[in-house]
N, C-alpha and C positions, 0 to 999 in steps of 0.2 A: 871676319865669319863672310859665310859665301851667300849670296843672293839666291842662287837656286832652290836652298837647301831651308830659305823662311818659308817657302809655302807649302801648305797641307802639317807644319809642326807646330802641334799645340801647347797650349800650358801645360804646367805641369802641377796636379794636384797636393796640396800642401795644409797642416794644419792652420791652427787661429781663427780663432772665430768673435767676428766684428760685434756680435749682441754681447754688450759690457751687461748687461743681468744674467747671463749664463758663467757659473764653472769654467772654465775653458781649461782641460785636459790634452787636449788636440796639439798643443803646443811648447816644445820643449826648453821652455823659459825660467830661467829663474826666478820666483816672485821677489827677492827683493832685490835690490841695489845698493851698494856701496853708501854710506853716509857720507851727506857732503855730495853728494851730487848734483842735485839741484840749484844749490850757489855756484859749484863749480863750472852749470850749464849757464846762469844768468848775467853771471860776469865774460863766458863767452861770448855772447850776444853784442857783446858791444867792440868786439875785435873782428865779429863778419860786418861789421860796417868797413872795411878793406876786405882787397884780395887775399886769402893765404897764403903765407910762406908756401911755395911750390917744392920747398926740402922736407919739409915738416919734421924738423930734426928733433923737436921734443918727443913729438908724435914715435919715430924711428927710434930713439933711444929710448924709451918706455918698453918697445916692444922688443928689442934686442935684450933688455932686462930679462922681460916679461919671459919671453922662448928660449933666453941664453943663447946666443947667437951675435953675432958682429953688426952695430946698426945699419950701417951700409948696405946689410942684403935684404935690407925690410923692405916693401913697396908697398904704397899703403893705398887702401883699393877701401871703397864703399860696403864692406859689407866681405864674408867671406866667400860669396857667392860670386861676387868682383872677380873677385880672389881668383877661383876659380876658370872664369870665361877666361881672363887674361891670360892665363897659363895654357889655355886651350888653344887662343887666337896668335901666340907665338910659338908651339908648338907644333900645331897638327894642320897639315896642308889638305883638297882633295882629295878624298880616295885613300889617303891615310889607315892606317886599323888604328884603334885605342880597346883595350880591355877594361871592361866597366864590370863592377859586383853586380850579384844579384842574390837576393832584394837590397837594393840598399838607395841611394837620396835619389829620387828619380832626374834630378837635372844632371846629372853625368852624361846620362846617353843623351838625354836632348840639346845639351851643349853642342860634344861630340859633331852629331848631327849638322849644327848649325855653323861649323866651319867647312860643311860639306865631306867631312869624314863618316869612318864607318865604327859603329860598337862591337864589340864582341862579349856576350855577357858570359860569366865564370863566375860560377859558385862563390860568395863572398869570404865564405872559409877557406878557399882555396887558391885566393890571388898570389896569397903572402908565398906559396908551396911551386909557383909558376917556373921552370926549367929552362937554363937557357935555351935550348932547342927551340921550345915555342915561344922565344921572343926574339927570335931573330925575321919575323915580320911583321913586328908589334914598334910602333911609332910610340906608344904611350900608355903606360898601364896608371890605374885609378886605385888607391888604395881611401878605405871611409875607418876610419881607427880613431872614437869606437867609432862600431859598426851603425848607419841606423838603417832601417827600426829595428835592428835584434841586440846592440848593445854589446855584442864581442871584443873585446880587445885583443888584439893581438900582440904577441910577444913581441918586444922592442929586439930578439935576436933574428923571428923569422923577419921582419922590414928591414934588418941591415943585411941581413942577406939576399934576400929581395933585390937590395939597393945594389949589391955590388952583382947582381945577375944583368940589372937592368943599363949599369956602367958597362959592361962588359959589351952589351950589346946593342949598345949605343940607342938603347931605348929613355923617353923619359919617364919618372914614376913623378906621379901626382899622390903627396898623402895630403890627404882631409880631414885638420885636426880639430875640427865645428865643435868639437864634444872630448878633445882631451884636457883640460882644460878642469875637467870633473873627476880624473883620474893623478895617480901621483907617477904616471906614465912621463920621461922626461919628451922633448918636441924634435921628431927627427931632423930639426933647422941645428941642430947641434953639433949635427953631422958633419957638416958645410959641404955635400955632395955636390958636385956639378952638374950631376943629373937628375937630381931630385928637386922640389918645388913643393913648399907646405903653404898649406891655406889654411888661415885663422879666421875666425870669427870672436868677436867682443858681445853677440847677440844672447849669448844661450846665456852665457857663465854670469855676465853680468845685469841681465833683466832687461835689458833695451834694446830692443829689435826694433825702433824705429826709430834708434839714430844712425843705422845702419853704417858701422866702422867694422874694419876689420882690417887683412895683411896677407901680400905672399912672404914667403923667406925662400932667393935664390940666391946662387952663388955662382963665377964666373960668367961667363958669357952668356949663360944662361939668364944669371941676375941681368946682365945691362941689357935683353934684350925686355925682359920683362919688365923694369925701369924708364924706358925708349918708348916701349908702347904705350905705356899708361895715360890716361887725359888731365891734360894739366889739369891742377887744382882740384883734383879728384876728390878730394874730403873734403868738407866743410870744414871751417874753424871749431864752433859747438864739435862735431862729430871728432876732429881731434883732439880738442880741447879735452873732453871728456874722458876722451879713451885713452889719452898716457895717464890722465886722475886713476879711470879705473884699474888700468894695469897696473899699476902703484900699490893695490888696495890688497896685500898677501895677507894679512890679516884674516877680511873677507873672503878672500879663497880657500885659506885651509877652513876656515869656518860653516863653506859651502859646501866641500868637498866631505865632509864629517855628517853636515846634517842629510844631505842627499844619500850618501851611503848607508846611515842609518834607516832612514826614511823609506828609500829602495827594498831593504829588505826586510822592512817590518810588513809595509806591502805583499812582497810577493809571497811571504808565508798565508799572511791571511788568503791573498786567493789562491793559493794551491789549496788550500784549507778546502774550498768550496768545488766538486767533481766538474763542474761546468766548464773553467778553464787551465789551459795548459798552460804556464810561465814560463819565459826561459830565463838562465840566468842575465844581469846586464851587469856592466864598468860605466852605462850611462846614466843621463838623469829619467831615465825613459825604462818603460817597461813592454814585452812586446805578449798579448796573449792570444792565445788560441780558443775558439772560441766552440765549444762543444751544444747545440740547439737541440736536443734531445731527440736524433733521429734527422735532422735537418742538413741538407749538404752541404749547402751553403755557397757562397761564389759566385753565385751568380750576375753580380754586380745590378741587379734589379731594385725598383724604389723598397722605401724602408717598408716593412710588411708584408710584404707582394709574396704571390702562395706557387711555389712552385707547382711543375706538374702534375709530380704526385699530389697535390695537395698541406703539403709541408712547406712552413713558410722557412725563409732565410734566417738564420740566429743572430749574424750581422747585423742583419737590419734591425731585427726586432731591439739587440741589443740597446743600438746607438736609435732607437725611437723608445725607447723605454727612459735610456736616461736622459738624455734632452730632454723628455717631458719631464724628469725631477729636477731640472736646471745645470746637467753636466752634458760638457762635450766632452766628445773620446774620437779620436785619431781615426777614420777608418783606413784601415793598411792593408784593405783590397790592391790599393792603388800602386803598392809595390809590387815589380815582378815576381811570380814564382808563388804570391800567400793571394789565398783565396777562403779565407775563414777568420784572420787576425786582427787585432783592433790595438793599439798603441795608447797607453797611459802617459802621462807626463808623473816626475815626484817631484810632488809641490811640497808647501810647510806641512803642519802635523791635520792645521785643523782642516784646511783643504783637504787633505789625503785622507782622514776621517770620512769627512762627508762622500768622496770615493770609494769607501769602502761599502759607508752604511749602502749606498746606489746599488753595488754592483754583488756584493756578499749578503747583507742585513735584509736588501729586499724581498 
């Protein structure tokens, strides 16, 4: 991390509502966890009385099986974001250039700047089509698959072709697969490409955001650098034990994928029937909504319900205020670069989703 880059670098807004009395659709986490997690965690507390085995053999083996790669290429991290930072720390120098998709996860640009490097913003739908010529001065490319907050899932063939061009250009490709577990698409970790770093999170799919467990996958000299640079004992014993257990719950993963796909389509159809919302298709456990405010132009970033100069009120502010009063929290998506009239809603279980529709459509 570059010391001079820290000054003036703010925090990135995220979903997640601390008020437990509210129904939280702002964070894209599974409302369910695998059966048996509680007892596994309780048993793991006893192992926390000693330092963990810094080799994390059980965790690496579980992760290797989970994504289909050699366990030796797995680098344990306390969450997917920690894997992203680790990858940037070992690949970027001050002044380097990194291609960052937009609108997409806000931490990418922040983490690039914290290394003293420069983000170049590219529309997320065109990142996989970057030509070889445009990669010559680029040190790293970030791809989010599926993309957050749009839910777009790039075809595997496009990712493969981009990796080929990055390797030829000497450019590192960082693939953030935080939500890939909700899809049937294979991980890029199976490719075993020495120019690719894959970042994975266990937060979303297994419904354990407070556990802080994830990992990176990288091969060859790049993988060796990540393993050397990671902090000793960087994953606590309970997180490593529960994480390894969750990654082995194949029936839970299958059932989650089916439920989310069904509920996502049900939500989308109901929201599309309301002419106040435009709803993008998605392969992720969330939907991006563009809000029509009956003449409001949106996107000024003012306080909830604030009036614009022409006397209209911002439609997103109005929606966020109205839903919160009804006990439901949405994600204000205007913090994503390029979005000025959008909210993001998570896909939960049927009862919660029904309540969301009551507030958004039936109200």
